[in-house]
C-alpha distance (Angstrom), angle and dihedral (degrees) to the residues before:
residue distance angle dihedral
M1 . . .
D2 3.79 . .
I3 3.80 119.1 .
G4 3.80 121.9 -151.1
F5 3.79 136.7 174.6
G6 3.80 133.5 -132.0
A7 3.81 109.2 -117.8
P8 3.82 117.4 -127.2
I9 3.79 100.9 -97.8
A10 3.84 103.0 130.4
G11 3.76 133.3 63.1
A12 3.78 130.4 -22.1
W13 3.80 99.2 -8.2
A14 3.83 96.5 46.9
T15 3.81 98.5 108.8
P16 3.83 132.5 128.2
R17 3.80 90.8 -111.3
N18 3.80 93.8 50.5
L19 3.80 92.7 45.9
T20 3.79 88.7 54.9
E21 3.80 97.4 41.4
F22 3.80 98.4 43.8
G23 3.79 91.3 43.8
R24 3.79 92.1 53.3
R25 3.81 93.8 42.7
A26 3.79 92.4 49.4
E27 3.79 89.6 51.2
R28 3.81 91.9 48.2
L29 3.83 92.0 48.2
G30 3.80 92.0 55.0
Y31 3.80 101.8 -104.1
R32 3.78 112.2 159.7
S33 3.79 98.9 -141.3
L34 3.81 150.5 1.5
W35 3.81 121.4 -134.9
T36 3.80 138.8 -157.3
F37 3.81 133.4 -177.8
Q38 3.80 138.8 -158.2
R39 3.80 135.0 -110.7
L40 3.82 117.9 160.0
L41 3.79 104.5 176.8
I42 3.78 142.9 16.0
P43 3.81 104.0 -151.0
A44 3.80 115.9 -130.3
G45 3.79 111.1 -92.9
S46 3.80 94.8 10.9
R47 3.79 123.7 138.2
M48 3.75 98.5 -146.2
A49 3.81 119.1 163.5
P50 3.82 117.9 -82.8
V51 3.82 91.1 -108.5
Y52 3.81 90.2 68.4
Q53 3.81 97.7 47.4
S54 3.82 97.5 85.7
V55 3.81 118.7 14.5
L56 3.80 132.4 164.6
D57 3.80 119.3 -133.9
P58 3.82 108.6 -88.3
M59 3.81 100.6 -140.4
V60 3.80 94.9 43.6
S61 3.82 88.3 49.4
L62 3.80 91.0 52.0
G63 3.79 90.5 51.6
F64 3.81 88.2 52.0
L65 3.81 90.6 49.6
A66 3.80 91.1 48.5
A67 3.80 88.1 64.4
A68 3.80 93.8 45.1
T69 3.83 97.7 49.2
S70 3.80 137.4 43.0
S71 3.81 112.2 -162.6
I72 3.81 113.4 10.4
R73 3.81 114.9 103.5
L74 3.81 119.1 -111.1
G75 3.80 120.7 -141.8
V76 3.78 141.3 174.7
A77 3.80 119.3 -149.9
V78 2.90 94.4 -150.8
V79 3.81 144.4 -10.4
N80 3.81 111.4 178.2
H81 3.80 112.1 -124.7
P82 3.84 99.3 -152.4
F83 3.80 89.8 68.6
A84 3.82 96.9 59.7
S85 3.78 134.1 37.0
P86 3.82 116.4 -111.6
L87 3.80 86.9 -117.4
L88 3.81 91.2 60.8
L89 3.81 98.1 40.9
A90 3.82 91.9 46.1
K91 3.81 89.1 55.5
Q92 3.83 93.2 46.1
A93 3.80 92.8 47.7
A94 3.80 93.8 46.4
T95 3.80 89.9 49.5
V96 3.81 93.1 52.2
D97 3.80 89.4 46.3
V98 3.82 91.8 51.6
L99 3.81 94.3 44.7
S100 3.82 91.4 48.3
G101 3.80 95.8 44.8
G102 3.81 93.7 -113.5
R103 3.81 102.8 -40.9
L104 3.82 104.3 125.2
D105 3.81 125.7 122.2
L106 3.82 108.5 -171.7
G107 3.80 114.9 -151.5
I108 3.80 113.8 -167.2
G109 3.80 129.1 -166.4
S110 3.79 135.1 177.1
G111 3.81 97.9 -128.5
W112 3.80 131.0 -122.1
L113 3.83 110.4 -155.5
P114 3.84 110.3 98.6
E115 3.80 94.0 -154.2
E116 3.81 91.0 57.4
F117 3.81 89.9 53.6
T118 3.79 91.0 49.9
G119 3.79 93.1 47.4
S120 3.82 91.7 47.7
G121 3.81 94.6 46.6
A122 3.81 88.5 -120.5
S123 3.78 132.5 142.8
M124 3.80 124.8 -123.4
A125 3.80 90.8 -155.9
R126 3.81 124.1 102.7
R127 3.79 93.9 4.5
G128 3.80 93.3 158.6
P129 3.82 96.9 56.4
R130 3.80 90.0 39.6
T131 3.81 89.4 55.3
E132 3.80 92.7 54.0
E133 3.79 92.6 49.0
Y134 3.80 91.9 44.5
L135 3.81 91.6 57.0
A136 3.80 90.8 49.1
A137 3.80 89.8 52.1
L138 3.81 92.5 49.7
R139 3.77 92.2 51.3
A140 3.79 92.3 46.9
L141 3.80 90.1 54.1
W142 3.81 93.8 46.5
T143 3.80 94.2 50.6
G144 3.80 95.0 47.2
D145 3.81 98.0 -111.2
A146 3.79 112.4 164.4
G147 3.77 104.5 -106.8
F148 3.78 133.9 -45.9
T149 3.79 132.4 -116.9
G150 3.78 123.0 -169.0
T151 3.77 141.7 143.4
Y152 3.80 94.8 -87.8
Y153 3.81 105.9 18.5
T154 3.79 132.4 44.1
I155 3.79 122.6 -176.0
P156 3.81 117.2 -173.9
A157 3.79 118.9 -125.5
G158 3.77 111.4 -78.9
R159 3.78 144.6 90.5
Q160 3.79 141.3 -90.8
D161 3.78 114.8 -144.4
P162 2.92 140.0 -137.7
P163 3.80 94.9 39.9
P164 3.80 120.2 -144.0
V165 3.80 116.9 -85.1
Q166 3.80 91.4 -126.3
Q167 3.77 111.5 70.5
P168 2.94 136.0 -117.4
G169 3.81 76.7 14.1
P170 3.80 143.1 -73.2
P171 3.81 113.8 -46.2
I172 3.81 110.9 -91.3
L173 3.79 119.5 -142.0
L174 3.79 118.3 -169.8
G175 3.79 123.5 -146.0
G176 3.78 128.4 -155.0
M177 3.79 132.9 111.9
S178 3.81 99.6 -141.0
R179 3.78 120.9 98.7
P180 3.84 92.8 -114.4
A181 3.82 89.3 53.1
M182 3.81 91.3 50.7
E183 3.79 91.5 47.8
R184 3.80 90.6 48.5
A185 3.80 90.2 53.3
G186 3.79 91.2 51.7
R187 3.78 92.5 46.7
I188 3.81 103.6 45.8
A189 3.83 112.0 5.2
D190 3.79 136.2 74.0
G191 3.77 91.2 -120.8
W192 3.79 149.6 -26.6
V193 3.80 127.3 -103.8
T194 3.80 124.3 -158.6
A195 3.78 126.2 -127.4
S196 3.79 122.9 -116.5
S197 3.81 88.5 -109.5
A198 3.81 94.7 53.7
D199 3.80 118.2 133.0
L200 3.79 97.7 -125.1
A201 3.79 90.9 -168.5
R202 3.83 86.1 73.2
I203 3.79 97.2 43.0
A204 3.82 94.2 112.4
E205 3.80 90.6 61.7
A206 3.81 91.7 49.6
A207 3.81 93.6 46.3
K208 3.80 89.6 50.9
I209 3.81 91.6 54.1
V210 3.80 91.4 50.9
Q211 3.80 95.3 46.9
E212 3.80 95.9 42.6
T213 3.79 89.4 52.7
A214 3.80 90.6 49.3
A215 3.80 90.8 50.3
A216 3.82 91.9 48.2
A217 3.81 88.3 53.8
G218 3.81 90.2 53.1
R219 3.78 93.6 -108.5
A220 3.79 132.5 135.0
P221 3.81 118.5 -108.5
V222 3.81 111.8 -70.7
R223 3.79 130.8 -143.4
I224 3.80 121.5 -82.9
V225 3.81 108.2 -156.7
C226 3.79 120.8 -172.0
R227 3.79 126.1 -159.7
G228 3.79 102.3 -139.0
V229 3.79 109.0 -146.9
V230 3.80 95.9 -160.6
R231 3.78 121.3 -155.8
A232 3.79 99.7 -177.2
G233 3.79 121.0 -168.6
K234 3.79 97.6 15.0
E235 3.77 132.1 69.7
V236 3.79 109.5 -130.1
R237 3.77 115.3 -158.9
S238 3.78 136.2 -165.9
E239 3.80 123.3 -123.3
S240 3.80 87.8 -91.7
G241 3.81 90.3 56.3
Q242 3.80 96.7 -107.9
R243 3.80 114.7 143.4
F244 3.79 114.2 -117.9
L245 3.77 112.0 -120.3
L246 3.83 115.4 -105.5
S247 3.79 92.3 28.4
G248 3.78 126.9 110.9
S249 3.78 130.7 30.0
Y250 3.78 124.4 1.3
P251 3.83 92.3 -108.0
Q252 3.81 88.7 52.9
I253 3.80 91.6 50.1
R254 3.81 92.1 48.4
A255 3.80 90.2 49.4
D256 3.80 89.7 50.7
V257 3.81 90.4 53.1
A258 3.79 90.9 51.2
W259 3.81 88.7 50.8
L260 3.81 91.3 49.7
E261 3.80 88.7 54.2
S262 3.80 89.5 54.4
C263 3.82 87.4 54.3
G264 3.79 92.5 58.4
V265 3.81 101.2 -93.1
T266 3.81 109.8 146.6
E267 3.80 98.3 -171.1
V268 3.81 137.8 19.1
F269 3.77 122.8 -170.2
Y270 3.78 119.3 -163.7
D271 3.80 107.8 -131.0
L272 3.79 114.7 -164.8
N273 3.78 92.8 174.0
W274 3.81 84.9 88.7
D275 3.83 91.6 56.3
P276 3.84 105.8 97.5
A277 3.81 89.5 -146.7
V278 3.81 88.5 60.2
G279 3.80 111.6 22.0
D280 3.80 99.3 39.7
P281 3.84 111.7 101.2
A282 3.81 87.7 -142.6
A283 3.82 92.3 61.0
K284 3.80 120.9 99.9
E285 3.78 110.4 -100.3
G286 3.81 95.0 -139.7
A287 3.80 93.5 52.0
A288 3.81 91.0 43.7
V289 3.80 91.7 52.7
L290 3.80 92.6 48.1
R291 3.80 92.3 51.1
A292 3.79 93.3 45.4
S293 3.80 91.1 47.4
E294 3.78 91.9 54.1
V295 3.80 92.8 50.6
L296 3.81 91.5 45.3
E297 3.81 90.9 54.5
E298 3.82 98.4 39.3
L299 3.80 95.4 49.4
A300 3.81 97.3 37.9
P301 3.81 114.0 133.6
G302 3.80 90.6 -116.6
A303 3.81 95.1 50.1
P304 3.83 118.5 109.3
G305 3.78 110.7 -80.4
A306 3.82 93.7 5.7
P307 3.82 119.6 134.6
G308 3.77 127.1 -137.9
G309 3.75 134.7 7.5
R310 3.75 141.5 171.7
R311 3.76 118.9 -40.5
């Protein structure tokens, strides 16, 4: 089981200094990876969660982290493909991969906020087929193929240089909590990444769908990456009284991670951006940093009783 950490890109702790310091500390403590996510717009009058109220760009943040670190992997979970052409995202991803020495994991989603589609001039229709074609276009660009022609995307003959360090390109992880999205990840991607709203109590069922689809396509098992929305120090329960996984004491959280591994999860990254005391822009930065620092240290792969770590 690999253990990663959500980089400070939302709310009170999302500063250049904290990006640098938490990235370096996570690397030193043996975390496998650092992760970002995307939010383009907060619609007027919306009541979106605090984590979405103030968010740094995910790819720019990864480029920043590439300069601050040397060995830890850098991932985005996820960047939504309808909002950027494959030509643009292929160039951004290759650049991060070059600057990091081949450390990028590219998570891709199809988006869900209507206002972001409107503002990006994108269509919400046929997102599944568009996703499949988008991945084919990315891979064509990364491997130097001369152009790409599909139903939704056309790229004139030419090249993008420099190519990514990882060949045939950075690993692609697909998001999406529907069964078709899981099957798509198993069929054409390098892995599947859960959403922040995922019911982790049912993760074994989802992982099975992904891996069975991969096997049916003649592929090796793919990665199952879980965003760990950590609620340290307090048990959070559903309306039925069931404790949410990754909430409560540190021993409880570590036990939950071990259980997730038994369900087929290959990597968990602890994401404190979803903790209102950390990722809310209204929180105090000093208090947010202290809380995040404690969780970073307590749940580090090398800490007593902690699973996982860098390979």
